C-alpha positions as CSV (number, residue, x, y, z in Angstrom):
1,M,3.6,4.9,20.3
2,K,0.8,3.5,18.2
3,S,-2.5,2.4,19.5
4,A,-4.1,-0.9,18.8
5,R,-7.1,-0.6,16.4
6,K,-10.3,-2.5,16.7
7,K,-12.4,-3.1,13.6
8,H,-16.2,-3.5,13.8
9,R,-18.9,-4.0,11.2
10,G,-21.9,-1.7,11.0
11,L,-25.1,-3.1,12.4
12,L,-28.4,-2.7,10.6
13,F,-31.2,-0.9,12.4
14,L,-29.4,-0.9,15.7
15,F,-27.7,1.8,17.8
16,F,-24.5,0.7,19.5
17,I,-21.9,2.4,21.6
18,I,-18.4,2.6,20.1
19,L,-15.8,1.2,22.5
20,M,-14.5,4.7,23.2
21,P,-16.4,6.6,25.9
22,V,-17.2,9.8,23.9
23,L,-18.9,8.8,20.7
24,L,-22.0,6.8,19.9
25,L,-22.5,5.6,16.4
26,S,-25.9,4.9,14.7
27,T,-26.3,3.4,11.3
28,C,-29.5,3.3,9.3
29,A,-30.5,0.4,7.0
30,L,-27.8,0.0,4.4
31,G,-28.8,0.7,0.9
32,E,-31.5,3.2,1.7
33,I,-29.4,6.4,1.3
34,Q,-30.5,8.2,-1.8
35,N,-31.4,11.7,-3.1
36,G,-32.3,13.5,-6.3
37,G,-28.8,14.8,-7.0
38,Q,-26.9,13.4,-10.0
39,R,-23.2,12.7,-10.2
40,N,-21.0,11.5,-13.0
41,G,-19.3,8.2,-12.2
42,D,-20.2,4.6,-11.4
43,G,-18.9,1.7,-9.5
44,L,-17.8,1.5,-5.8
45,R,-16.3,4.2,-3.7
46,T,-14.8,4.0,-0.2
47,I,-15.1,7.1,2.0
48,Q,-13.2,7.3,5.2
49,I,-14.3,9.8,7.9
50,A,-12.1,10.5,10.9
51,A,-14.3,11.9,13.8
52,T,-12.8,13.6,16.8
53,G,-14.6,15.0,19.9
54,G,-14.4,16.1,23.5
55,F,-11.1,18.1,23.5
56,H,-12.5,20.8,26.0
57,N,-9.5,23.1,25.2
58,Y,-6.9,20.4,25.8
59,F,-4.9,21.4,22.7
60,L,-1.7,20.1,24.4
61,P,-1.7,17.4,27.2
62,W,-1.4,20.0,30.0
63,D,-4.0,21.0,32.6
64,Y,-3.5,24.7,33.3
65,L,-5.5,24.9,36.5
66,S,-3.7,22.0,38.2
67,D,-0.5,22.9,36.4
68,Q,0.4,19.3,35.5
69,F,0.4,16.8,32.7
70,Y,-3.1,15.7,31.6
71,G,-3.6,12.1,30.6
72,G,-7.0,12.4,29.0
73,G,-5.7,13.2,25.5
74,S,-5.2,16.3,23.5
75,L,-5.5,17.8,20.0
76,A,-1.7,17.4,19.6
77,Q,-1.8,13.7,20.3
78,T,-4.8,13.3,18.0
79,A,-2.8,15.1,15.3
80,A,-0.2,12.4,15.5
81,A,-2.9,9.7,14.9
82,I,-4.4,11.7,12.1
83,R,-0.9,12.1,10.5
84,E,-0.6,8.3,10.5
85,L,-4.0,7.8,9.0
86,R,-3.2,10.3,6.2
87,E,-0.1,8.4,5.1
88,N,-2.2,5.8,3.3
89,N,-5.7,7.3,3.1
90,N,-7.7,10.3,1.9
91,I,-9.8,11.1,4.9
92,I,-12.6,13.5,5.8
93,L,-11.9,15.1,9.1
94,I,-14.8,16.1,11.4
95,D,-14.8,17.5,14.9
96,C,-17.9,16.6,16.8
97,G,-17.7,19.5,19.2
98,D,-17.2,20.2,22.9
99,S,-13.8,21.6,22.0
100,I,-13.3,25.1,23.4
101,Q,-14.8,25.2,26.8
102,G,-12.7,23.8,29.7
103,N,-9.1,23.8,30.8
104,A,-8.9,27.6,31.4
105,G,-10.4,28.2,27.9
106,D,-11.6,31.7,28.9
107,L,-8.0,32.8,29.0
108,F,-8.2,32.9,25.2
109,A,-11.6,34.4,24.8
110,R,-10.3,37.7,23.6
111,D,-7.7,36.2,21.2
112,P,-8.6,36.7,17.5
113,V,-7.8,33.1,16.9
114,E,-8.0,30.6,19.9
115,P,-5.6,27.7,20.1
116,M,-8.2,25.0,19.3
117,A,-9.2,26.9,16.1
118,D,-5.6,27.5,15.2
119,G,-4.8,23.8,15.7
120,M,-7.8,22.6,13.7
121,N,-6.9,24.9,10.8
122,F,-3.4,23.5,10.9
123,L,-4.9,20.0,10.6
124,N,-7.2,21.0,7.8
125,Y,-10.4,19.9,9.3
126,D,-13.3,19.6,6.8
127,A,-16.1,20.4,9.3
128,C,-16.4,21.4,13.0
129,A,-19.5,21.0,15.0
130,A,-20.7,23.1,18.0
131,G,-21.2,21.0,21.2
132,I,-23.4,21.7,24.2
133,S,-20.5,22.9,26.3
134,D,-19.3,25.1,23.4
135,L,-22.6,27.0,23.5
136,L,-21.8,28.1,27.1
137,A,-19.1,30.3,25.6
138,G,-21.8,32.6,24.3
139,S,-22.8,33.8,20.8
140,E,-20.1,36.5,20.4
141,R,-17.2,34.1,21.2
142,L,-18.7,31.4,19.0
143,R,-19.1,33.8,16.1
144,K,-15.4,34.7,16.5
145,I,-14.6,30.9,16.5
146,K,-16.7,30.5,13.3
147,Q,-14.9,33.4,11.6
148,S,-11.5,32.1,12.6
149,L,-12.0,28.5,11.4
150,D,-11.2,27.6,7.9
151,A,-13.7,24.7,8.0
152,P,-17.5,25.2,8.3
153,F,-18.7,25.6,11.8
154,I,-22.0,23.6,11.9
155,A,-24.9,24.3,14.2
156,S,-27.9,23.1,12.3
157,N,-30.6,23.9,14.9
158,I,-29.2,26.9,16.8
159,D,-30.4,30.5,16.3
160,I,-29.3,33.7,18.0
161,K,-32.0,35.7,19.6
162,P,-33.7,38.1,19.0
163,S,-32.7,38.3,15.4
164,D,-33.2,34.5,14.8
165,S,-30.0,34.6,12.7
166,P,-28.2,31.2,12.5
167,L,-25.2,30.7,14.8
168,G,-23.3,28.6,12.3
169,D,-23.7,26.7,9.0
170,E,-26.7,24.4,8.6
171,C,-24.8,21.9,6.6
172,A,-21.2,21.4,5.4
173,V,-21.0,20.0,1.8
174,I,-17.8,18.0,1.3
175,E,-16.8,16.9,-2.2
176,T,-15.0,13.6,-2.4
177,K,-12.4,12.8,-5.1
178,N,-12.8,11.2,-8.4
179,G,-16.5,11.8,-8.8
180,G,-17.4,10.2,-5.5
181,P,-20.5,11.1,-3.4
182,R,-20.9,14.5,-1.9
183,I,-21.1,14.2,1.9
184,G,-23.4,16.5,3.9
185,V,-22.4,17.0,7.5
186,L,-25.2,18.1,9.9
187,N,-25.1,18.9,13.7
188,F,-28.0,18.9,16.1
189,I,-28.2,19.6,19.8
190,A,-31.1,18.4,22.0
191,P,-33.0,21.0,24.0
192,G,-32.1,21.2,27.7
193,D,-31.6,23.5,30.6
194,Y,-28.2,24.8,29.6
195,N,-28.6,28.5,30.5
196,L,-27.6,29.7,27.0
197,N,-28.8,33.3,27.3
198,N,-29.4,34.6,23.8
199,L,-29.0,31.2,22.0
200,N,-32.2,29.4,21.0
201,I,-32.3,25.6,20.3
202,L,-34.8,24.8,17.6
203,D,-36.5,21.4,17.5
204,P,-33.7,19.1,16.2
205,V,-35.8,16.6,14.3
206,E,-37.9,19.3,12.5
207,S,-34.6,21.1,11.8
208,A,-33.0,17.9,10.4
209,R,-36.0,17.3,8.1
210,R,-35.9,21.0,6.9
211,V,-32.1,21.0,6.3
212,I,-32.0,17.7,4.5
213,D,-34.8,18.7,2.2
214,A,-33.0,21.9,1.4
215,Y,-29.7,20.2,0.7
216,Q,-31.1,17.0,-0.9
217,N,-29.8,18.0,-4.4
218,Q,-26.4,19.1,-3.1
219,C,-25.5,16.0,-1.1
220,D,-25.5,12.3,-1.8
221,I,-24.8,10.9,1.7
222,F,-25.7,12.7,5.0
223,I,-23.8,12.3,8.3
224,A,-25.1,13.9,11.5
225,V,-23.5,14.8,14.7
226,A,-26.1,14.6,17.5
227,H,-25.6,15.9,21.0
228,A,-28.4,13.9,22.6
229,N,-27.9,14.6,26.3
230,N,-29.4,11.2,27.2
231,N,-32.7,11.8,25.5
232,N,-34.3,10.2,22.4
233,L,-32.7,12.4,19.8
234,I,-30.7,9.8,18.1
235,S,-33.5,7.3,17.6
236,D,-35.9,10.2,16.6
237,L,-33.4,11.4,14.0
238,A,-32.9,7.9,12.6
239,A,-36.7,7.4,12.3
240,A,-37.5,10.8,10.8
241,C,-34.5,11.1,8.5
242,P,-33.6,7.8,6.8
243,E,-31.3,9.8,4.5
244,I,-28.8,10.0,7.4
245,A,-26.2,7.2,7.0
246,V,-24.3,7.7,10.3
247,I,-25.0,9.5,13.5
248,L,-22.0,10.5,15.7
249,S,-22.8,11.7,19.2
250,P,-20.9,12.7,22.4
251,E,-22.2,10.3,25.0
252,S,-23.7,12.9,27.3
253,Y,-23.5,16.5,28.3
254,N,-20.5,17.0,30.6
255,P,-20.9,20.2,32.8
256,E,-17.4,19.7,34.3
257,N,-15.8,20.0,30.9
258,S,-13.4,17.1,31.6
259,A,-11.9,15.8,28.3
260,I,-11.5,12.3,27.1
261,C,-10.3,13.0,23.6
262,D,-11.1,10.2,21.1
263,L,-10.9,9.4,17.5
264,S,-13.1,7.1,15.3
265,L,-12.4,6.1,11.8
266,I,-15.7,5.3,9.9
267,T,-15.4,3.6,6.5
268,L,-18.3,3.8,4.1
269,T,-18.6,1.7,1.0
270,A,-21.0,3.3,-1.5
271,E,-22.1,2.3,-5.0
272,F,-23.4,4.5,-7.8
273,S,-26.3,2.8,-9.5
274,A,-29.8,3.7,-10.7
275,N,-28.7,7.4,-10.7
276,R,-28.0,7.6,-7.0
277,W,-25.4,6.6,-4.4
278,N,-26.3,3.7,-2.2
279,V,-24.4,2.9,1.1
280,L,-23.5,-0.8,1.0
281,D,-21.4,-1.2,4.1
282,I,-20.2,0.7,7.2
283,K,-17.2,-0.2,9.3
284,R,-15.5,1.6,12.2
285,E,-12.2,1.5,14.0
286,E,-11.5,2.8,17.5
287,I,-8.2,4.7,17.7
288,N,-6.9,5.9,21.1
289,P,-5.0,9.2,20.7
290,R,-3.8,8.9,24.3
291,D,-1.4,6.2,23.1
292,Y,0.4,8.7,20.8
293,N,3.1,11.3,21.5
294,P,2.1,14.8,20.6
295,D,2.7,15.8,17.0
296,P,5.8,17.9,17.0
297,D,4.8,20.3,14.3
298,L,1.4,21.1,15.9
299,S,3.0,21.3,19.3
300,A,5.5,23.9,18.1
301,R,2.7,25.9,16.5
302,L,0.7,25.9,19.7
303,E,3.6,26.5,22.1
304,P,3.1,30.2,22.4
305,Y,-0.5,29.7,23.7
306,D,0.8,27.1,26.1
307,L,3.6,29.2,27.5
308,W,1.3,32.3,27.9
309,A,-1.4,30.2,29.6
310,K,1.1,28.7,32.1
311,E,2.6,32.1,32.8
312,T,-0.8,33.7,33.3
313,V,-2.2,31.0,35.6
314,R,1.0,30.8,37.7
315,A,1.1,34.5,38.1
316,G,-2.5,34.5,39.3
317,I,-1.9,31.7,41.8
318,A,1.2,33.5,43.1
C-alpha cells in the first residue's frame, strides 16, 4: 500500500512544523549557504535527503511487551517506502535518532549488533544521529552501536566523562554524485535533566559554530539534526550558524519511548556559481511509512531478532 505524498515549498526565515508529528524543519534564507571549499562543476544540482526518526526499537511492527501488532510504524515499513524512493532517485538517507531505546530494547543490549543497527546497515544509511532517548542507553552501549553501524554515528556536542572523549562523530561528510556539493550532517542535543550519568552535553550553539568552522572547507552545505526538547535551540542554531540550510528535529523528548516512525523527503536545489554552492530552493514531502507493508527482505533479515525477543518475553511472562 502506498501513502499519499504532500509537497510543500520551503519558507524563508520561518520555522514550520512538518505535517508529520516527529520532525520539525527549519530553513535559513535561501542563497546564503556558502563556504571556502572549492568543487569542480557548475550549473544546478538536485539533492534529495530522506530523513527518518523515532523508531524506538520498533524494527518490525510488533510490540514485545504487550505481545501484539504495533500500528505506529517500524523500520521494516519505512524500508518499503525507501525502496520505492530509490527506484527513481539517488537519495541521502539520514536517521534523526531516538531509534534504539524502547520496545524491550534492553533485550539486545549484549548483542554485538542490535537489530536497529543491523537493519540500518542493510538499508545503507549515510548517517545516523544520536537522540535524547538513545543517550539513556549509556556510553558503553552507544559505543557498541557506533562500532556496529556502517554509517557515521553523529553526536556533535556529546562527550564522555571524565576523559572528555567524543561519543560519536562530530560531522558526517557525504559526497554527492557528478561533482555535486558535499553535504555535512551535524547533530545537536539541547541540555536538560536527562540523568545521563557519564555523558556530558556541551553547549550546542558553541559546538555548532566550532564544528562548522572546522569542516568549512570539507562541506558545501550543512544539515543539522537538533533535539531541541522544547527550548530555543532551533532558532538559536539558525541565528548563530547561517551556513545550516536545513534543521531536522524530533518534536520533543519522549520519556515513554513510544514510536511514531516517520519519513520526510527534502529536496534541495543548489547552484554552483562564484566558486561556491548556493541553495536556491528547498521542498519537502511527507511520506507515511505506516501505510506500507513491511519490506520482505529486511523483515527476513530481522526475523531471528523478532523470534528471540518474542520467546524471551513470553517465557518471562509465563
